[in-house]
C-alpha positions in Angstrom: 103.0 47.5 69.6 103.2 48.5 73.4 100.6 50.4 75.3 101.5 52.4 78.3 98.7 53.5 80.4 98.9 56.5 82.9 96.6 56.5 85.8 96.1 58.0 89.0 94.1 57.1 92.3 92.5 60.5 92.2 92.1 63.2 90.0 94.5 66.3 89.8 97.7 64.4 90.5 99.3 65.6 87.3 98.5 62.6 85.2 97.5 64.5 82.0 100.6 67.0 82.2 102.9 63.9 82.5 100.9 62.0 79.7 101.4 65.0 77.4 105.4 65.4 78.0 105.6 61.7 77.4 103.8 62.1 74.3 106.5 64.7 73.2 109.3 62.8 74.2 108.3 59.7 72.5 108.9 58.9 68.9 105.7 58.6 66.6 103.3 57.5 69.3 99.3 57.1 69.2 97.5 58.8 72.0 94.4 58.1 73.6 92.6 60.2 76.1 90.5 57.6 77.9 89.6 60.1 80.7 86.2 60.5 78.6 84.1 61.9 81.8 86.6 64.8 81.9 88.9 64.8 78.8 91.4 67.5 79.0 94.5 66.2 76.9 93.3 68.3 74.0 93.9 71.6 75.8 97.7 71.0 76.0 98.2 69.2 72.2 95.8 71.1 70.4 94.3 68.7 68.2 93.0 69.1 64.7 90.2 67.2 64.3 90.2 64.3 61.2 86.7 63.0 62.0 84.2 62.5 64.7 81.5 59.9 65.4 78.5 59.4 67.8 78.7 57.2 70.6 75.6 55.1 71.6 75.6 53.5 75.1 72.7 51.9 76.9 68.9 52.5 76.0 66.2 54.7 77.0 62.3 54.2 76.8 60.1 56.3 74.7 56.5 56.3 74.9 54.6 56.4 71.6 51.7 58.8 72.6 49.5 57.6 69.3 49.7 54.0 70.7 49.7 54.4 74.5 46.1 54.0 76.2 47.1 55.5 79.4 46.9 52.5 81.4 49.6 53.4 83.9 51.2 50.3 83.9 54.7 51.8 83.1 54.3 54.3 86.1 53.4 51.4 88.1 56.6 49.0 87.2 59.2 51.8 87.2 61.6 51.9 90.1 63.4 55.0 89.2 60.7 57.5 89.3 61.4 58.0 85.2 57.8 57.8 84.2 55.9 61.1 84.6 52.2 61.5 84.2 50.2 64.6 83.0 46.6 64.4 84.6 44.5 67.4 83.1 41.1 68.2 84.4 38.7 66.1 82.1 41.1 64.8 80.0 43.1 61.4 79.4 46.4 60.9 81.6 49.4 61.3 79.2 52.7 59.4 80.1 56.0 60.3 79.1 60.0 59.2 80.1 62.0 61.4 81.7 65.5 60.8 79.6 67.8 61.5 82.7 66.1 59.3 85.3 65.6 56.6 83.0 68.2 54.0 83.7 67.4 51.9 80.7 66.3 48.7 82.4 63.6 48.1 80.1 60.9 46.7 82.6 58.4 49.3 81.2 58.7 48.1 77.6 58.6 44.4 79.0 55.1 44.9 80.7 53.3 47.5 78.3 50.1 45.6 77.4 49.9 47.8 74.2 53.8 47.4 73.1 53.5 51.4 73.0 57.2 51.9 74.3 60.2 52.1 72.0 63.7 51.2 73.6 66.2 52.7 71.1 70.0 52.8 71.8 70.7 56.0 73.6 73.2 59.0 72.1 75.6 59.1 74.9 78.7 61.1 73.6 80.9 61.3 70.7 84.5 60.1 70.0 87.0 61.8 67.6 90.3 61.1 65.9 92.6 64.3 65.5 96.3 65.1 64.5 98.5 66.7 67.2 102.1 67.9 66.9 103.0 64.7 68.8 100.8 62.6 66.5 97.6 61.0 66.1 95.2 61.1 69.1 91.8 59.5 69.6 89.4 61.3 72.2 85.9 61.2 73.3 83.5 63.2 75.1 80.7 61.6 77.3 77.3 63.5 77.5 76.0 65.2 80.4 74.4 62.7 82.7 75.5 59.8 80.5 76.8 56.5 81.4 78.8 53.6 79.7 82.0 55.4 80.1 83.9 52.0 80.2 82.4 51.1 76.9 83.4 54.6 75.4 87.0 54.0 76.9 87.3 50.7 75.1 86.1 52.3 71.8 88.7 54.9 72.4 91.4 52.3 73.0 90.3 49.8 70.1 90.5 53.0 67.3 94.1 53.9 69.0 95.3 50.3 68.3 93.9 50.1 65.0 95.7 53.4 63.7 98.9 52.3 65.4 98.8 48.9 63.4 97.8 50.9 60.2 100.5 53.4 60.4 103.4 51.2 61.8 103.6 53.2 65.1 105.0 50.7 67.8 103.6 52.8 71.3 100.2 53.9 72.4 100.3 56.4 75.2 96.7 56.4 77.2 95.8 58.8 79.4 93.5 57.1 81.7 90.8 57.8 84.1 91.5 58.7 88.1 90.3 56.1 90.5 89.6 52.3 90.2 86.0 52.2 88.5 84.7 50.6 85.4 86.3 53.3 83.0 89.8 52.5 84.6 89.4 48.7 84.3 88.5 49.3 80.5 91.7 51.5 80.3 94.2 48.9 81.9 93.1 45.3 80.5 95.5 44.1 78.2 97.7 46.9 78.4 101.7 46.6 78.3 102.4 48.8 81.3 100.8 51.0 83.9 102.4 54.3 85.1 100.9 55.4 88.4 101.2 58.8 89.5 100.8 59.6 93.0 101.6 62.5 95.3 103.3 62.5 98.9 100.2 62.5 101.0 98.5 60.0 103.5 95.3 59.9 100.4 98.0 59.5 97.8 99.6 56.7 99.6 96.1 54.9 99.8 95.0 55.5 96.4 98.2 54.2 94.9 97.7 50.9 97.1 94.5 50.5 95.4 95.4 51.2 91.8 98.8 48.9 92.4 96.1 46.4 93.6 93.9 46.6 90.5 96.8 46.3 87.9 97.9 43.3 89.9 94.8 41.8 89.7 94.7 42.0 85.8 98.3 41.0 85.7 99.4 44.2 84.3 103.3 45.2 85.4 103.2 48.5 87.1 105.6 51.8 87.3 105.0 54.3 89.9 106.4 58.0 90.1 105.7 60.8 92.8 104.7 64.2 91.7 105.8 67.3 93.9 107.9 64.9 95.8 109.8 67.6 97.4 106.5 68.8 99.6 106.9 65.7 101.6 110.1 63.8 101.2 109.6 61.4 104.2 106.2 60.4 102.8 107.8 60.2 99.3 110.3 57.6 100.7 107.4 55.8 102.5 105.3 55.5 99.4 108.2 54.5 97.2 109.0 51.8 99.6 105.4 50.6 99.5 105.3 50.5 96.0 108.4 48.4 95.8 106.7 45.9 98.3 104.0 45.5 95.9 106.1 44.6 93.1 105.9 47.9 91.3 108.8 49.7 89.7 110.1 53.2 90.9 110.6 55.1 87.8 111.2 58.8 89.2 110.3 61.8 91.1 108.9 65.2 89.9 109.7 68.1 91.8 107.1 70.9 92.5 107.3 73.5 89.8 105.2 76.6 89.2 106.6 76.3 85.4 103.9 73.5 85.0 100.9 76.2 85.3 102.8 78.2 83.1 103.3 75.6 80.6 99.4 74.8 80.9 98.7 78.5 80.3 100.8 78.5 76.8 98.9 75.2 75.8 102.4 73.7 76.1 103.7 70.1 77.4 106.1 70.7 80.4 108.9 69.5 78.4 108.3 72.1 75.8 109.1 74.8 78.1 112.1 75.7 80.4 110.6 74.4 83.4 113.0 72.5 85.8 110.8 69.7 86.4 111.0 69.1 82.6 114.6 67.1 83.3 112.8 64.9 86.1 110.2 64.1 83.3 112.7 63.1 80.6 114.7 60.8 83.5 111.1 58.9 84.0 110.9 58.6 80.2 114.4 57.2 79.9 113.5 54.6 82.9 110.4 53.8 81.1 112.0 53.2 77.8 114.3 50.5 79.6 111.3 48.8 81.1 110.9 45.4 79.6 106.9 45.9 78.9 108.1 48.8 76.6 111.5 48.4 75.2 
């Protein structure tokens, strides 16, 4: 089994559109949408959900009012202003915890003299297994203001690998998150190959250098493609030169094409339409298939 992870230095480079097309071109892949903070691969592949599961990440403090004596210790020790107090005239102070502000550090739980604060796991989102026209897909949705996206990414990847092993599928294609943070690290570690998608701009060049540095740090081979390359051919040449110098394989270019937007409106992958850039993507896939990490 091989695992191809498509990432980018920032959002909006065309990473998901490219991933959807690779899913169509590949032979019986398993798909994993690991951009859990803003998942959108399902908008193109129209999954039919098999099952869903709650995702718990981190903890939150909950004060049991029946056991609280109103001493205010929790308010004094909280450094995130997550403890709220209601002081009614002539009544006893009532303390509660704001679940959005709570960081789940557990300090109030530790110092509460009455042991009146519970510390349950926080429901942070959900993950699903679905069927698409390209194959099974594992995807997820992180809750509003929820954290631990790296842990959710690891859950999605683990389930995708399990399905690939159970169903005898040799390739997992991952739509990774943008940037170089925790969810990206959780997406690329242990992968067979990283495909970094960038644009011919100064910021695109800088972001690509950070992505390639991350892949190199974790010992994952990298390939690079430049999207909308014809908008700035000189910058494209410069980016490809820097990518080769960094040890990455330049796997192709994708021209600027309004047909990409038309495909998205139809909820189709680019290679499922008559868009001219579909030929560019087919060439990229042909080159990726020859890469030693995937072949």
